[in-house]
N, C-alpha and C positions, 0 to 999 in steps of 0.2 A: 442660150447661154446659161440660164438659171438651172436647167436640168443637168447640164454638165457640171456646174459648180456644186450642186447638191450631191451628185454622185461622187465627185472627188472628195468633198468634205465628209460625206457619210461613210466612205470607205478608207479614209486616212488612218483610222485606227489599226488597220491591217499592216500598214507600213510601220506604224509606231511599235507594234508588237514584234515585227520582224527585224526592225532596225532601231532599237531603243536609243542609240546615240543621236538619232535624228528627232527625238521627241520635242525638244525645245524649238527647233526650227518649224516643225509641223504645227505646234501650238501657235506660234507667231503668224504663220501663213493663214491658218484657219481664222484667227481673230481679225484678219484684214477684211473679212466678209462684212464687218460693220460699216465699212466705207464703200462697199460695192453698190452699184446702181443697176437694177434690172428693169427691163421694159417688157410690157405685155401689150401687144397691138399698138406699138409706137408711144405708149405712155409709161411714165415711171410707175413701178408696181411695188409698193411696200410689202404686199402679200408675198411676192416672190422672195424678197429678203427673208420674210418670216419662215418660209419653207426651208431655206438654207440654214437659218438659225436652228431650227429643229434638228436637222441632220448633224449640225455641229455639236449640239448637246449630246445626242446619241453617241457620237464618236468619242467625245471627251470622256463619257462615262466608262468606256471600255479600256482606257489607259490612264485615267486620272491619278491613280495611286503611284504611277511612275514619273509624274511631272514634278520637276523641282520647284518651279514657281507657280504654285497652285492659285495664288491670289488673282492672277490675270483671268484665269478660267472662272473662278468664283465670281468675280465682278461681272463678267459676261453673262453667266447663268443668272445671277441676281437681276440683271437688267431685263431678263426675259420673263421674270415672274409677272410682269404686267403686259406681256405680249398680247396683241389683239387676236391672235390665232389660238383658239382653245387648246389644240394639241401641243403647241409649243409651250404654252403656259404650264400644262400638265407635265411635260417632260422636265421643265425647269424645277417645278415643285418636287417631282420624284428625285431628281438629281440632288437637290438641296437636302431633302429628307435623308437620303442615303449617305451623303458625305458630310453633312453638317447638322446632325440631329439637334 
């Protein structure tokens, strides 16, 4: 399930670019990943959540300037600045540096 979610989230920017009128709905759906629970070998896996969070940041970066309510995304990305997965933390830092110098 996590791989499917990561692929959908990671490619959602393509839909946002093709259908800008859907951007707000796309953002809302992506942000629901914070409530998702993924399992690995029958156990809850926060690391799986982290992988999906990284894909979300990558996707948001590609259409952020077109988002009306950027505060939701900013709050999500800020929360990832302390992510335990180094690659997600770096993505969050890069995003914040680019959009909120």
